[in-house]
Residue, then its C-alpha position, 0 to 999 in steps of 0.5 A: x630631964x633637962x633640955x631647952x629645945x625649939x617647940x611646935x605648937x598646935x596651929x589653928x586650923x583657921x590658918x592652916x593655909x598660910x605659909x608658916x613663919x619660920x624663926x631662924x635664930x643664928x646660933x651665937x658663937x660660944x668657944x670652950x676656951x678664952x677669946x684670947x687663947x691660941x688654937x690647940x695644935x692640929x694633927x695632919x689633915x686627912x686627904x681630900x675627899x673626891x666626892x666632896x669638892x668644897x674648900x669650905x665645907x669639905x675636909x680641908x684646913x678651913x674646916x678643920x681649924x674652925x672645928x678645932x676652935x670649937x666655937x659651936x656646940x653642934x659642929x653641924x651648925x657651921x657647915x649649914x652656913x652659907x658664906x657671905x661672899x664668894x668662896x675665893x674671898x672667904x678662902x683669902x680672908x682664912x689664909x690671911x689668918x696664916x693657919x697652916x695645918x695647924x702649925x701657926x700657934x698665934x691664931x686665937x679663938x677670938x680671931x676664929x669667931x670674927x672670921x666665921x661671924x664676918x664671912x658667913x650668914x645664918x644657918x638654914x637661910x636658903x629654905x623658906x616655909x611654904x603654904x599647904x594650900x591642899x591642907x585639910x584640917x579634918x582628914x577621914x582617919x581622925x574619925x577612927x579615934x574614939x577617946x576624946x583626949x587621944x582624938x584631940x591629940x592626933x588632930x593636934x599632931x595633924x596640925x603640926x605639918x605646916x610647921x615642917x613644910x620647907x622649899x628651897x628660897x631661891x631669893x637667897x640660894x648661893x649661885x656659886x659665885x657670890x656665896x657658897x652653901x652646902x645645901x643641895x637645892x631641891x626642885x619640890x616641896x619637902x618635910x624636914x624632920x625638925x631641929x638641927x635637921x633642917x633639910x630633907x632626909x632619906x629614911x626619915x621620909x619613909x615614916x614622914x610619908x606614912x603620916x602625910x598619907x594618913x593626912x591626905x596631903x598627897x601632893x607633898x608626898x608626890x613632891x617628896x618622891x619627885x625630889x628623890x628621883x631628881x637625886x637618883x637622876x643627878x647622883x645616881x643614888x639617893x643621899x643621906x640628906x640634902x647636903x653636899x656633905x652627905x654625898x659619900x653615903x645613902x641611908x636605908x633605901x626605902x624609896x621604892x616602899x614610899x613610891x609603893x604606899x603613895x601609889x596604893x593609897x593615892x591611886x596615882x600611877x602616872x608617877x610610875x612612868x618616871x619612877x620605875x627606871x629610877x628605882x632600878x637605878x637605885x637597886x643598881x647603885x646598891x648592887x654595885x657599891x654595897x653587896x658582898x657574897x657571903x659563903x657559909x663554911x662547913x662549920x657554920x652554925x646559927x648557934x653553938x648548940x645546933x648543926x650546920x646550916x646550909x653550909x658550903x653555900x653562898x648568898x649575895x647580900x648587902x651591908x653598909x660600906x662608905x668610902x671615907x677617909x676624913x671626918x664627917x663635916x657635919x660631925x667633924x670635931x666628934x670624929x676628929x676627937x675619936x680618932x685623935x683624943x684631946x689628951x694624947x698619952x704615949x702609945x699603949x699608956x693607960x688612961x684614967x678609966x683604965x683603958x688603953x689608948x692607941x695613937x692611930x696613924x693615918x691608915x688607922x684614922x682613915x679606917x675609922x672615919x669609914x667606919x663613922x661614916x658607914x654608921x651614919x649610913x645606917x641610920x643607927x649612929x651608934x649602937x652596940x650592934x656595930x661595936x666589937x667586944x659587945x656585938x660579938x659577945x659569946x653566948x652558949x646555949x645548952x652548955x650542960x645537960x644537967x640543967x635544973x628548972x631552978x634559975x641559978x646565976x653565978x660569975x666566973x672571972x675572966x681576964x681580957x686584954x682590957x680589963x677583968x670582966x665576968x662570965x655569967x651562967x644562968x638556967x632559963x626554963x631548965x636550959x643553961x646559957x652562958x654569956x661570955x665577958x664584955x669589954x667595959x672599955x669599948x669606944x667607938x674606935x671599936x666599930x665593925x660596921x663594914x664587917x657586919x651583914x645587917x638583917x634589916x637592910x637585907x630585909x628592906x631590899x628583899x621587900x623592895x624587889x617584892x614591891x617593885x614587882x608588884x608596881x610593874x604589874x600595876x603600871x601595865x594594868x593602868x597603861x593607857x595603851x597596853x600591848x602584848x609587847x609591854x606585858x611581856x616586858x613588864x612580866x619579865x621584870x616583875x619576874x626578875x624581881x621575884x627571883x631576886x627577892x627569892x634569892x634574898x630570902x634564902x639568904x636572909x633565912x640561912x645567915x641570920x635566922x637562929x632557929x634555937x633562939x627564934x630570932x634573927x641576928x646580924x652576921x660577921x663576915x670576918x668570924x663567919x658567925x652570927x652577932x649575938x646582940x638582939x636588936x629590934x632589927x630582928x622584927x624587920x624580916x617579919x615586917x618584910x614578909x618573912x616568917x621562918x618555918x619554925x614558927x609554923x606547924x607544917x607536913x614535912x617541915x618545909x618553909x611553908x610561911x603563906x603557903x597552902x600546906x600550913x596548918x597554923x601558927x605553932x603557938x609556943x614558937x611564935x610567941x617565943x619570937x615576940x616574947x621580948x615585946x611582952x617583956x618590955x610591956x610588962x617590965x618597963x614603962x615605955x616602948x621597945x628599945x633598940x637593944x637591950x645591951x648594958x655594959x659592966x660599969x667602968x668603975x666596978x666592972x667585976x660584977x654583973x649587978x653594977x651596969x650602965x647603959x652604952x650611952x649610944x643613942x641606938x641602945x637602951x634605954x632609947x626607943x625610936x618611933x620607926x621601930x614601934x612601927x616596925x614591930x607593930x607591922x611584924x605583929x600585923x603581918x603575923x596576924x594576917x599571914x594566913x587565911x583565917x580558917x588556918x591560923x589560931x592566934x586566939x591563945x592568950x599570953x602564957x601565964x608566968x610570974x616573970x616575963x623574962x622566963x618566957x623568952x627563949x634561952x640566950x635570945x637577948x644575949x644578956x642574962x636577966x640580971x644584966x637588963x637595964x633595971x626599971x627605976x621606981x624611985x631614987x634609990x630603988x629599982x624593980x625586980x620583976x614585972x611591975x606593969x601588969x594588970x588585969x588582962x593588960x598592962x600599965x598604959x596599954x589600953x583596956x583589957x580584952x579577950x584578944x589573943x596575944x598577938x592583938x594584945x601585944x599590938x594594942x598595948x605597944x600602940x597604946x604605950x607609943x601614944x603615951x610616950x609621945x602625949x605625956x612628953x609633949x604635955x610635960x614640955x608645955x603642950x596643952x589642948x584648949x578645953x581638953x588638956x590644961x597646960x601644967x603649972x610653972x612649978x611642974x614645967x620647971x622640972x623639965x625646964x619648960x616654962x614658957x614652952x608649948x610642947x615638944x615632939x622628940x625624935x626618940x624616947x626612953x623605955x624607962x620613963x614616958x615623959x621624957x625624951x631619949x638620951x645619948x648620942x652626938x647631938x642634943x635631943x631633937x624636937x619637931x619631929x617628923x617621923x615621930x608625927x608620922x608614926x603617930x598619926x599611922x598608929x591613930x588610923x589603925x588602932x583608933x578604936x583601942x587607944x585610951x587617954x594614957x596616965x602620965x607620971x606626975x612631974x612633982x612626985x618624980x622630981x621629989x623621988x629623984x631629988x631633981x627639979 
């Protein structure tokens, strides 16, 4: 719970239209070694990257040497610094140090610090804050919020936008001759996520746009889209972010969906004349660079206990696969150490943790660097979804025909080539499930992202085709000079995209859907089988509008989701698909995690009771604002999928003493004993559902007579507000006359004395007054998508949101021994 972060304070509405002042505090170099110490030796330089031509900010001797010196905690700091002079001058100063591929052992840490301080400016100097002339301090949606505290907090978050508005500062922009910078200059206003993310980012912008639309900042949304269209024209795709070191990868392709939301909310159809051809260009880039044919062999099965599903068929699907053979410039030292551990051991020697270290050759390093960059393209950098030995764990459902209804847990030791792990067997609802061993000594070297066909990416692209077809129709309806020829062309384009959507839908249902576990899973190209890690990505197909036939009762058993033949929702199966949401809300204090994965502790890997988090930021215990949006949209889609007369979603949540028993056997890929426990004190964990109240859950809003779908929506929406508000308050946030600032004694627990509240990028499902943890960088505040999802939630659930009960920081500190 200790952090030091830049905070964002509520801005007085009387001063909203002024350009915000941006405090640019250059990070002071803090080398990890004495200034007089020579630099460590270096491994050979990676190949030059054709897509990144800079000799300063891209792979080469200068970038590697500065990173090996390790003078900044965050490697991104250096590559965001414009030079003080021309590239030629800076390179000459570097060459004068005499460093040649790490062979000069006399260059010291102090010389590198002096070189950077002399030759480079402060990071982020090319950007400036801009005024929001159209800012409305009280947009209409705020009136939807009935609770006084939640309403005041929503108004406060709405007021954060002026602090995140940026534009390119033309007066300080490098021209390529007097100085050089990694910035990709943008022509229009944009919103930054916050913290180290000081430029525009691709997939972050989707949830930022959702919030901007609620705030009625349509011109900022238009500018955001114009920037993306400029990049599509210039590069042929939308890069990960607004720096040249992102030019080898994109991110989840959400431009078309931002465009659709903007057009349908604002009513501005004039943008479509420019946007539609560029939307086609983006889809072509993904088709050309990221698509692959997936052929289901005759022995393919969506689970170990079912017959072949659509065997011997080929589906055209998509994956993340970046062409890269060097460390990412913004994470250079991190990647460098992943490929080349600081303490080198003889090939095959055991490290102190028992793992076996393999020294990589150039081919191995290049392959690893491609995996690391591909992970960044997914947006989920990193997660057990992508790790061999975790994502492909064997999970067998129904391995025994004589299972009793009594839950049984047992362990069977199995030796792997890296460690002794365990197989766990349990019985849930009369079904026996066997969970194979996990590798406790996995590392990021075990990434298999390019081999993975992700369910969420394909769901996004499916929805892109559906929405683009609708945008073509909208463009014709609003055309100033319609003609039969235009109508025919529009109809042809729309039909082409609907056909592509149908093909993707068939692939998604055939390849990713598991009818026995009632969930979607990623797919492995090399094994030809589904992964067994359950993640929040399983809800993306529902968000995209794909609901498998197994969730409906129908005549003939065909896929009738959304069709006229549907007789209604199969309550048991539909609830089973969302039972993990119910489990989180009743067993944990926060919102829905990215995955549930925990791993055997390397200190004692022979038991299933001694477990720990993976430490990857897109795994438990971390929860992310975009994913709460996805789960809520999936639930909303289920509720509104069919005409009211044909849908029966009025049943309540099934009665059970343990929410885990309601999850379909094998769905989570973990035995109940392998789930991360909810701490209730410094020495005790909860062993069952601890948040169940009469008709609701803790911080889940007021009980009602709603059916289970609306109940889960209400509870998750309230829990998200609780996570955002409580962590903001715990780090110094306050609202005059409504929410007093905590005492210095309380704020000292979170190291937030003098702070004014942090809007974090991620949270924890174990504790709602802290940020998430893990990952390659420190916790970031700001934060664009957190704000956007909060406003979206307030706009849709304002009448059922209630003031949360935040944890008492002093009691927590006493219980955990912190503070």
